N, C-alpha and C positions, 0 to 999 in steps of 0.2 A: 307631460307635454299637454298644451292646450290647443285645440283645433276649433276655430270659429266656424259655425255652420250658418249663422244668420246675424244680421246687424241692422239696427234702426237708430241712426244718430250715434249717440254714445253707448246706447244699450246693445248688448250682444248676447248670444247664447252659443253653446258649442259643446264639445266633448273634452272632458278631462281624462287623459289617457295615461294609465300606469302600466306596469308590466303585466298585470293580470286583469285590469278593469277598464271599462269605458263608462264614465259617469256623465250623464247629460246635465248640463248647467243652463240656467240656475236650478238648484235643487235644495230642498230643506234637509237638514241633518237632525236626526232624533237626538234630543238632549238627554244626557245621563248624569247622575250623581254617583260617583264612585262605581261607575260601570252599570248602574241600574237605571233603566228607562222608567221614569216616574209614572206610576199608575198603569203601566202597560207590561203585560207578560209577553214572553217571546211569541206565543201564538197570536196575540193581539197585534203585536208589532208587524207581523207579516201581512195583516189586512190593510196596512198603510201603503203597501207597494202598489204600483210602481212609482207613486209620487215621491215617497221617501226612499232614498237610495243609499244613505250613509248613516252611521251611528257615530256620534261624537263622544270620545272618552278623554277625560282630563288626565294627562300623564302625571301631574303633580299629586293627584289623589291616589297614585299607586307607588308613591315613595315610601310610605309607611302604612302598615295595617290596611290592606296587604302590601308587603314590600316586594321588590323585584325577586328577592330570594324565594319568597312563597310562590310566586308565579313560576319561577324556574323549576321548583320542585314538582309542579304539576306536569312538566314535560310538554306542555302544549301552549298555543298562543292565547292571547287575551280573548279571542273569539270563543274558544272552547271553555275557557275559565268562566266566562259570563253566560255560557249556555246559548250563544247566538252564532254558531259556526258559519251560517250562510250569509251573515250580514257583513258588508265591508265596514271597516272601522277606521276613522280618522282620529289620530291621537293629537289633541291640542295641548297648548302650554298653559291653559288657564280655564277656569270655569266662568262662562259669560254672565252668570247670575251672582257671582261673588266678587268682593274686592280683595283678592288674595294678596296683591302686591302693595296695597296702601297700608303702611304700618310705620311705627316709630323707628324701626331699624332699617336703614337704607341698604340697597344692594351695593356690591363692590364691583371692581373691574373684572373679577374672576368668577363671581357667582351671584345669583339672584336670591333675594330673601323673600319668602312668601309665607302666608299663613294658610294651613290646610286643617283638616278635621282633627289632627293630632297636635296642632300647635304650630309654632314658627319653625321653618327649616331653611337651610341654605343649600342651594342646588347649583352646582357647577355644570358647564356643558358636558363634561365627562360623565358625571353622575346622571344627568338627564338622558344622555344617549345610551347609557347602560340600561336604564329602565325601558327606553324605546326598543332596544334590541331584544329584551326579554319579552316585551308585549307583542312584538311582531305585527304591528298594525299594517293596513294596506297603504296608508300614507300618514305623514306626521308633520306637525309644525315645529320648527326649531325653537330653542330657548330665546326669549326676548327680554330686554330690560323695560318692563312696563312702568309707565308713569301716569300720574293723575292728569285729568283733562286741563286743570288749571296750573300745571307745572310751569316754572319759569323757563324762558327760552334757553338759558344755559344748560339747565337740567335736561331739556328735550334733546338738545344737541349731543349731550353726553349719552343719553339713552340710545340715540341713533348709532353713535360710534360703537357702543358696547354691543348692540344687537348685531351689527355687521361683523364685529370680531367674533362673537359667539357663533354666528352662522358659519363662518369659516372653520371654527373648531368642531362644530357638529358635523359638517361635511367631512372633515378629516377623520373623525372617529368612525363615521359610517364607512368610509373608504378602507380604513384599517380593519374594521370588523369583516368586511367582505373579503379582503385579502386573507385574513386568518381563516375564514370559512372555506375558501378555495384551497388553502394549504391543508386544512384538516381533511377535506374531501380527497385530495390527492394522496395524503398519507394513508387514509383508509383504503383507497383503491390499490395502492402499492402493497399494503398489508394483505389485502385479499388475494392479490396476485401471488405474493410470497407463500401464503397459506395453501393456495391451489397448487403451486409448484411443489411445495413440500409434500402435499398429499399424493401427487403423481409419483414422486420419487419413492415414497414409502410403498406405494402399490407395486412399482417396478421391482423393488427389493423383495417384496413378499412373494412375487410370482416364481422366481427361481427356487425359493425355499419350499413352496408348495409342490413344484415339479419334482424336487429332490425327495420330498416326503412321499410323493406318489410312486416314484421308482422304487423306493425302499419297501413300500407295501407290496408292490407287484413281485419283487424279488422274494419276499417272505412267503407269498402265496405259492410261488413256483417251488420254493424249498419244501 
């Protein structure tokens, strides 16, 4: 959600509000290549605050080497993987300094074709959102059908239609992932309750046995 705090003509500033963050806008984002902030170590990055409030990470650069599977094995979000746990991260769909989408192989209605550090890859909305889910950024940009600035009007119109379609698919994947997460949490909660109930029943069964054993010992002493 965006909340405007001041406006002068067409220019405005405000707050970009997420579930856990409030980002003052406009604000610069620290550029990264494969998650690394060029020429800056994490301790140096902290000296740029409060002017810099976000770190930009290109989702496409985490499709291969490192892949989402490698990030998943770490068991933590992209923040911890990169060693910047206190920095909010915005996962973008492209590198602003590279021409990833300008190639001889075009995108299709179902997936975008782009060139990254490992070569050309085809990325569908489902594959893109799987990577985003593993990265766990604070905010992300959905997959878009990027075109060159001199693209023909017909190709531009096609790009708009594809981007809108992919936006719907990305939202659908996000909704499904949240539903699955809620179901998983409910199942874990139910399992914990069942384990606790089983533990109580086991204790109740053990108490009579202990009492019986105690009576037997007392009887032996009397004898």
